[in-house]
N, C-alpha and C positions, 0 to 999 in steps of 0.2 A: 504494500500500500504506500502510495506517495505521500510524503510528509510536506506540509506547508512550512514556510519559514516561521521561526518561533518568536521573533522580536516583536515587542509591543511598539509598533511604528508610530512615530509622532505625527506623520502626515496622514495616517489612515483615518477616514471619517466614519461616523456612525452609520452611514448608508451601507457599509460593508456587512452589517448584520441586521437583525430584525428584532423588534420588541417581543417579549414573550406574550402570546395572546391569552386573554382570559384571566389574567392575574393582575390585580391592582398592586401597585408598588409605589414607594416614595420616590423612585427614580425609574427611568426607562432602561431596563437591563439590556445589555448587549448580548445578542444571540446570533452567532454566525450560522449561515446556511449549511456550511460543512462543519460538522462537529470537531474535525481535526484542526480547524483554523483557530490558532491561539493568538493571532495578531490583533488583539483588541486595541481600539483607540486609547490613547494615553488617559483620557478622562474617564475611561471605564476599566482601567487595568486592575481594580480591586474586584475580584470575582464574587467573593462571599466571605462570611465569617462564622465561626463556631465558638461557643463559650460554655463554661460551667462555673458555678460558684459553690465552694464547699469550705465550711469552717473558716469563713472570713477571707478566703483567697479566691480572687477572680483569675481565671486563665482563659485566654482567647487566642485563637489562631485565625489570621486573615490570609486567605489564599489569593495570590495575585496571578495575573497573566504575565508572561515573560516581558521583561522591560528592555527597551533599547539601551544601548550603552550610555547615551547622554542623559538618561532619566535619573533623577535623584533616587537613591536607595534607602534613605531613612523614612520610616513609616511611623506615624504617631497615632496614639489612641486618646481621644478626647471625650469628655463627658460633661453633662449638666443635668440638673433635676428634670425628671420626665415631664414633658408638657410645657416646660418653660421656654421662653424665647431669649433667655440670657446668653451671655458669652460662653463659648466652649472653653473648657479648661483641659490642657494637656496633662495626662496623668501617667503616661508611659510612652517611650519611644524605643525603636529597635531598628536594626539594619536587616534588610531582606536576606533570608537564607537562600543562597544560590548553590548549595551543594548539589552536584550531579546525582541523578538517580542511580547511575551505575548499570551494569549489564542486566537486562537486555535493552536498556533505554538510556545509554550513555549521553545522548544528545540533548536530553531534557534535564532541567534543573528543578529544584523543589519550589522556588518562588513563594516562600512562606514568611509571614511576619508573626512572631510569637510575643504575647504580652502576658505578664504576670504582675498582679497588683494585690498586695496584702493589706489587711485592715479594711476590707471591703464592707460597706454598709449594706447589709441584705434586707434592711427593714423598709426600704423604699425603692421605687423604680428609678432607673437612670436612663436617659437618652445617651447613646454613644454614637461616635462616628470615627471611622478609620480614615486617616488622611495620608495619601501617598503622592508620589511624583511631584514633590515640592508644592503640594496644595492643589494640584490640578485634578486629582481624583479623590472622591470621598465615597464612603459606604456607611449608611446609617442604620440603626436599629435600637432596640430597647433591652437593657439588662434588667430583668424582672426582679422584683422583691421576692423573697422566699414566701411562698403561699402559706396561708394559715389553715387551709382546709375548711371543713372536714373532708371534702372530696379532692383528691389529688389524681389527675388524669394523665396517663402515659399513652402516647401514640407509639405503637410498635410496628416497625416496617422492616422489610428485608427483600433481597433478591431483585435488584433493579436491572433486569435483563437488557442487553444491548439489542434485542430484537425490536425495541421501540426507543429511538433516540429523541423523541419529541418531548414537549412540555408535560408536566404532571398537573395541569390546571385543575382537574377535578379533585385531586387529593388536596391541593393547596386550598381551594375553596372550602372543601369540607372541614379540613383541620382548622382553618381560621374560624369557622362557625363553632366547631366542637371545642376549640380553645384548650388544647392540652397544656399541662404545666411542664411537661418534659417530653422530648422526642428521643426515641431509641431506634437507631438503625443497626440491626443485628449482624449485618455483613453482606458481602457481595454488592456493595455500592457500585462496583466496577466489574465488568465481565471482559474487559479488554486487557488480556494478560500482560502484554508487553508495553502498554501505553497508559500507565496509571495517571500521569499528569493530565492528558487530554480527557480521559474518562472521568476523572475526579472533577475537573472543571465543568464537564457536562452535568454530572450529578449536582454540583453546586448551583448551576443555572436552573436545574429542575426544581430544587427545593429551597433556594436561598430565601424566598419570600415567606417561608414559615420558620426557617431556622434563625433568621435575623433577630427575632424578638423573643426567644425562649431558650433555656438550656437544652443542649443537644449532645447525645452520646452517639458516636459512630465508632464501630469496631470492625476492623478488616477481617474477612474470612478468606477461604482458599482462593477464590477467583480474584480477589483484590491483590493478592501477592503473586498471582500468575500461575496457579496450579488448579487442576481439576478437583483434587482432594488435598487436605492438609492433615498430616499426622506429624506434628512439629518436632517430636523426639528431642526436645531440649535445644533446638537450634542447629543440629548437625546438618551437613551438606547432603541433600537428596541426590540420587544419581539419575533421576528422570523427572519430568514435569508432572507425571501422575502421582508422585510423592509416596508411593507405597513402601519405599525403603525407609521412610521416616525422614523428616527434616525439610529444608527449604532448597528448592532447585535453583532459583535465580540468586544473584549475588546478594550478600548481606547488605551492601549499600542500597540495593533496590528495596529490600524488605524494610530497612530502616527509613527509607524515604517514604514508603507507604504509611508506616506507623507514625512518622513525624507529621504527616498531613492529617491523618485520621484520628490520632489519639493524643497528641501533645496537649490539647486543651482540656483533657480529663484531669481530675485531681491527681496529685503526685502518686506514683505507684507505691504499694505497700512495702515492697522490697525491690529497689531499682537495680539490683545486681544483674549485669547482662548475662545472657546464656551463651551457648557456643556461637562462634563466628562473630562475637560482639553484638549480636542482635539484642535489642532491648526487651523489656517487659512493660506492661501497663496495667496489670490487674490491680484494682483499687476499689474504693467505695465512694459514693456520692449520696448526700442526704438532701432531699427536696420535700418541703412541706411535711416533715415528720415521718417520711418514708425513707428508709436506708436501703440503697441499692448497691449490691456487690457486683462488680464487673470482673469476670473471672478469666477471660480469654482462654476458653477451654481447649483450644487446639494446640496450644504452644508446647506442652510437654507430652502429648498423647503418643503412645507407642505406634510405630509403623508396623503393618502386618507382615510384610515380606521378610522371610527368614525366621519369623516366629511361628507362623501358621503353616500347615501343610500346603505345598504347591497346588495350584488349581488352574484350570483353563478359563479363558475369558477374563473379564474385568476382575481385578484383584479385590475390589471392594464389594462386589455383588455375589451373593450365593443364590442360585436359582433352582437348585436341586430340591424337589419337594420332600426328599428324604433327608435333607440336611439335619445334622445333629448339633444343636447349639453347644452341647458339652465339648464338642471337638475343638472349639475356639475359645473356651473359657480358660484362659491362661492367667493364673493368680498374679504372676509377676508383671503382666502387661499393665501399663499405666494409662489412666485417663487424665486425671489432674496430677500435677507434680506435688511433691511433698511441701514445697513452698506455698503452693496454692491452697492445699488442705490446711496448712498452718494459718494462712490468712483467713479462710472461712471459719476456722475454729475461734480465732480472735474476734472476728466480725460478728459471729453469732452471739457473743457475750457482750458486745458493746452496743448499748442502746442510747447513747448520748444523742439527744435531740430527736429520737425516733420512737414511734409506737408501733410501726409495722416494718416488715422487711421483704425484699425481693432480690433474687439473683438474676443477673443478665448474662446470657451466654450466647455463643454463636449458634448452637443447636440444642436439641432436646435430649434428655437422658433416657431415651427409648428408641426403638425401631418401629415407629407407629405408621407404617405404610405397607401395603401388600402388592400394589401394582405401580409400575414406574416406567417412564421412558419416552413416549412419543412426543416429538416436537410438533406443536400445533400453533399456527399463527395466521392471522389475516382473515379474509372473507370465507375461507373454507373451514374455519375452526369447528363450527357446529357439525358439519358433515364429517369431518375427520374424526371427531370424537365418537361418532357412532360406530366406527370400525376400528379405530386405534384405541384399544383399551389398555395398552401397556402390558409388558411382560410380567408374569407372576414372579415376585421377589420374595425369597425366603428370609434373607437377612442382608443388611447393608452396614459394612464396617465403618462407613463414613459417619453414621449416626453415633450418638453417645450412649446407645444401648450396648455398645462394645467398647472396651472390654468389660465384661459383666462385673468382675470383682472391683475394678476401678470405678465403675458406675455406682456400685453400692457404697463404696467408701465416700464418694462425693455426696450422695443423697443423705448419708448418715450425718455428715457435718452440716448440711444445709437445713435439714429438718430440726436440728437443735435450736435454730433461731426462728422457727415457725415461718419460714420464708416461702413465698411462691416463686415461680421461675418463669422468665420470659426468654424466648429465643426465636431463631429463624431457620434459614437454610433449606428446610424440607420441601418448600413449594406447596405444602399441604397444611392448611390451618388445622390445628388439633388442640384439644384441651384434655390433658391426661392426668389422672391421679396416680402417683407412683407408689409402688410397694417394694420393700426390701425383705423384711421378715414375713410379712403377710400383705395381702392386698390393702391398699389405701393407708398404709402406715407412714407414709412420707408426704412430701408436698405435691402441689398441683402445678403443672407446667402448661404454658400457653405458647403456641407457635404461631407467629403471624404468617399470613399467606404471602405469596410473591406479589411484589408490586407489578411486575410483568411476568406472567407465568407461561413460558414457552415449553419447559420440560415438566410435564404434568405427572401427578401421583395421586393414588387413591388409598383410602382405608376400605378394605374389602375382604374381611375375614372369611375363610372357608367354613369355619365351624361356629355354631352358636355359643354365646357366652353361658357358662354354667350359672352365672349370677347376673342376669340381664337387668338393665335399667330402662324403665319405660320413659319415653321422651318423644320429641318431635322427629328424631332421626332413628333409623334402624341401627342395629349392631352396636348399641351402647352397653357398657357393663365391663365385667372382669375378663381379661384375656392374658395370655402369655405372648409377648412380642417375639420377633424372629430369633432373639437370643435367649428366650426362656425367661425374660424378666417379667415380673408381675406389674401389669398396668391396668387401669380402669379407664376406658374411653368415655368421656363426658360430653364431647362435642367435636365435630369435624366439618370441613367443607370440601366435598368431592367435586371434581369436574362434572358438568351436566350439560349435554348438548341442547337440552330444551330450555335452559335458563339463559336467555339473552336479555341482559339489562339494557343494552344499547347497541346499535350498529352505527359505527362512525362513518363519515363521508367516504372513506377509502374502502368501505365494505367490511372492515374488521369487526368481528363479534366480540363484545365485552360481556362477561358473565359465565360463558360455558367453561372457561379455564379456571374459574374459582380464584381469580386474582383479587387483590385488595389490600387492606391494612387492618391492624388491630387497634382497639382501644381498651385500656385496662383502667378501671376506676377503683381507687383505694378510698374507702370511707374510714377515716381514722377515728371517728366517734363510734360507729357501729362495728368496727374491726371486720369489715367485709371487703372482698375483692370481686368486682364484676368484670367479666370478660366479654368483649364484643368483636365481631368480625364484619367489616364493612366492605361491600363490593365496590370495585372501580365503576365510575360513571353514574353512580347513584348520587342524586343531589340531596344532601341532608338538610338543606335549608328549606326544602319543600315539605308540606304536610304529607304524612304517610310514608316517609322514607324509613326503611327498615334494614337492619343488618341481615346477614345470611340466616337461613333457617337453622334452628337449633341454638341460636344465640339471641340475647345475652344469657350467660350463666353466672350465678353468684355463689361464691364459696366464702367460708369464714376463715379468719386467721387461725383458729384452732384446727381447721381441716388440714393445715399445712404440716401438722404432726399428729395425725389421727390414729396413731398406734393405740391399741387397746391397753388401758392400765391393768396392772396386776396387783397393785397395792397403793395405799394412800398415806400421806404424811399428815400431821396435825394441820388444821386450818390456820393460816397465818393472818392475824388481824393486826393491821398497821394503824397506829395512832400518830397523827401529826404529819402525815404525808399521803398524797393521793397518787394513784397510778405509779407505784414504785416498780423497780426491776427486781425480779426474783430469779435467782440462779440455784439450781439443785445439783448437788454433787454426791456421787456414791463414795462414802468415806473409805470403804475397803479398797476400791480400785483407783480412787482419785479421778474417775471419769466424770466429766460434766454431762449430766443427763439432758438438760435444756436450760435456756435462759429466756425470759419473757417479761416485757413490760405489761403488767396486769392492768385490768380496768377496775378502778375504784380502790378500796382499801382492804379487801380480804380475798384470799385465794387458798384453795386446798390443793397443794401440789400432789400430782399423781406420779407414780413411778412404775417401772416395768419389771421389777423383781423385788422380793422382800429383802430387807437389809437395813443398814443404818446409814443415814444421809445427813448432809450438811446443807443448810439453806442460807444464802446470803440475800439480804434485803437492802436495796440501795436506791438512791435518787438518780444517779447517773445523769448529770453531776450531782454531788451532794454526799451526805454521810451514808454510812452503811452499818448494818448490824449482822452478825454471823451467829446462826443457831446450829450448834453441833449436836451429834448424838441422837438425832430424831429417828425413831424406829417406824418402819412402814407397817401398816396393817392392811390385811386383805379386805376389811370392811370399813368403808369411809366413816360409818357411824361410830366406830370404836377409836378413831384416830385422835379425837379431842381437838384442842385449839391452843395456839400460842399467841400471846400479845407482844407486839414489838412497838416500842415508843421512840419517837424522834423529837 
């Protein structure tokens, strides 16, 4: 493919591009007719900006188009009180990062401007503008105050396929109306493996008018770093782009460039120590409106299957044999999350500072919740194609986080100790799954967003009925074993459907049959509930009667996120002088933390999963704490009694 010159030419006029149609904006965004054209006019050479605010620190990344040699390289961040017409105040300045991407994209540079501001006032809104090219280019937005709730809304999106390089006007319109407090892009923002800069700039053009005025999490997945699948194996060098040997195929410079663009603006990593080849890490946490989000970058340490599993024909990630035995790939030493990530989750599950609810954000789901996979469908023939292209039957997919099974269970055990729900992407199939480790539904609920653009479609289509079905708007809900034998309970899904045409666009493309769209997750921090919604592309939510996909919304509780059956009970804890304290339960014999939870109100009867002696810590987080040791568990909650704790 021929590349266009990359300089942001001073003489190029705005007529070289076109304004994004159907999206209101404070400025007329430059949009080239050829997505590979990065020669933006100098007054439009700020493409977009991403930011988060956590514990008083603002971090922002502004993505620029390539600058001509004579253009000023210093970029400023300016702010003023939201809605005011007062003077702008410069609060940070930086020089553009022009580090080359490296192989296979040595001719492109990063063109990033990073800003970090500590002591940030999160109690009010701030207007901001990024100023570049000696003042000739500006980009404006709003840094929102931390919301007070009780409803905190997260938009969850993934899989922005390059089959459609046009605007995302319908999503922008809908999200502006639904007004999420946080945007989460779970991965595959780019499908152009060797051209991250150009594809990332396109992604920014598509979503900048919703990202400009609210915190945004973007995490790269396999396609972003140039691979069909990613088993990161701690950063080692992969020997091919399929990645099944484990590691990263393209140069570490390229991987670092992708992560600098997509993740620098996230809160500082829990442990920034680089992995092999000097590749960085970004797993961290972010608190918004009393909801604490753990961002775990679940691919980075995952074991590659080649050399560990028996050789097989065909794709290394797919098992199609109907007689496939899940036990044959259950390798206890195979790793899903690294020990560093598990330690992070262990600490995070105990830390409830500023939070009353928790969620884990990952690239994909801790299950193999699909049964058919594969046909590429797009355009005017979509509905016709789906009547005959039902996808090949898939027994198991190693790319999902259902494998390795032991690693999957270790991750869920840590996650459920914080009563956290889970959000992810990658699967192209929207699902709502209740996970089980020891028994069905004893762990958290995971929600997978559908593809923004769904070219490679997948289905939930079990061959056998559930032994414990759930009655609902959809068939095949209930308890199942996934392709790797993991316990899962299907609560909701959105399959492709050739008869579901939401809209036919002027080019004849059918929207709806492929089950594309986005997710909304509503956290109610008063009721301690989570409501999951899946919205179709091209539905106008501003109109009366607009509805999500069938089977949604679904509401679950915080306590559903660790729904393991109690085996015994501790004395009821009655707290005086403090409301909604944090209670942590520890097995005194093993030293294991059973769980930690910010309770509602001033009394709570801790439940445990084995008889024994336990220690309970009651704390404000922040604030004082009291430790109650030697508490014996009783099988009858009526016999456990009560303990008063005064602050």
